[in-house]
C-alpha positions in Angstrom: 6.0 10.0 -8.9 7.8 9.2 -5.8 9.0 5.6 -5.3 6.4 3.9 -3.1 9.0 1.5 -1.7 11.1 4.3 -0.2 10.7 4.6 3.6 9.5 7.7 5.3 12.0 9.4 7.6 11.8 9.0 11.3 9.2 11.2 12.9 7.4 11.4 9.6 3.7 10.6 9.4 3.1 7.0 8.4 2.6 6.4 4.7 0.2 3.7 3.6 0.3 2.7 -0.1 -1.8 0.1 -1.8 -0.3 -1.6 -4.9 -3.0 -2.5 -7.3 -4.0 -3.0 -10.9 -7.0 -2.4 -13.1 -9.6 -5.1 -12.8 -8.4 -6.4 -9.5 -11.5 -7.1 -7.4 -9.5 -7.9 -4.3 -7.7 -4.6 -4.7 -11.0 -2.7 -4.5 -12.0 -4.5 -1.3 -8.5 -3.8 0.2 -8.7 -0.1 -0.7 -12.1 0.3 1.0 -10.7 -1.5 4.2 -7.6 0.7 4.1 -9.6 3.9 3.8 -11.6 3.1 6.9 -8.6 2.1 8.9 -6.4 5.0 7.8 -9.3 7.5 8.4 -9.1 6.6 12.1 -5.4 7.8 12.0 -5.9 10.8 9.8 -3.9 9.2 7.0 -4.7 9.2 3.3 -4.2 6.0 1.4 -2.0 6.3 -1.7 -2.5 3.8 -4.6 -0.1 2.7 -7.2 -1.1 0.7 -10.3 1.9 -1.6 -10.8 1.1 -1.9 -14.5 1.1 1.8 -15.1 4.2 2.3 -12.9 6.0 -0.4 -15.0 6.8 2.2 -17.6 9.2 4.0 -15.2 9.7 1.3 -12.6 9.5 -2.2 -14.1 10.9 -3.7 -10.9 7.8 -2.8 -9.0 5.6 -5.0 -11.1 8.2 -7.7 -11.2 8.4 -7.8 -7.4 4.7 -7.4 -6.4 2.6 -8.0 -9.5 1.8 -11.6 -8.8 0.4 -11.1 -5.3 -1.8 -8.0 -5.5 -3.1 -6.3 -3.6 -0.1 -5.4 -1.5 -0.1 -3.0 1.4 3.1 -1.0 2.0 3.6 0.8 5.3 6.4 3.4 5.0 7.6 1.8 1.8 7.9 -1.7 3.2 5.6 -4.6 2.5 3.1 -5.0 5.3 0.6 -7.5 3.9 -0.6 -8.9 0.7 -3.9 -10.5 -0.7 -5.7 -9.4 2.6 -5.4 -6.4 4.8 -4.1 -7.4 8.2 -6.2 -4.9 10.0 -5.2 -5.8 13.6 -1.5 -5.6 12.7 -1.9 -2.4 10.7 -3.7 -0.7 13.4 -1.1 -1.7 15.9 1.7 -0.5 13.7 0.0 2.8 13.0 -0.5 3.3 16.7 3.3 3.3 17.3 
């Protein structure tokens, strides 16, 4: 698995990753919102379960586990708890 916190190179297609965990109701809502937004830009949403990833990357759960869902754009935190749709659309348009 690639590290979801690594930035994409310049000129690369934007990468949107949702950090989630099993049983997170807000995460499911965020994923559906992201799928709609990202479809408008031809981007697939990646998901990473922080509890599953903790086996190889315990820092991921330590950093983000208490504020899920977290949206990463090109490996950097973009929003958490709620998808900031207007901001994400603006950033994806750049």
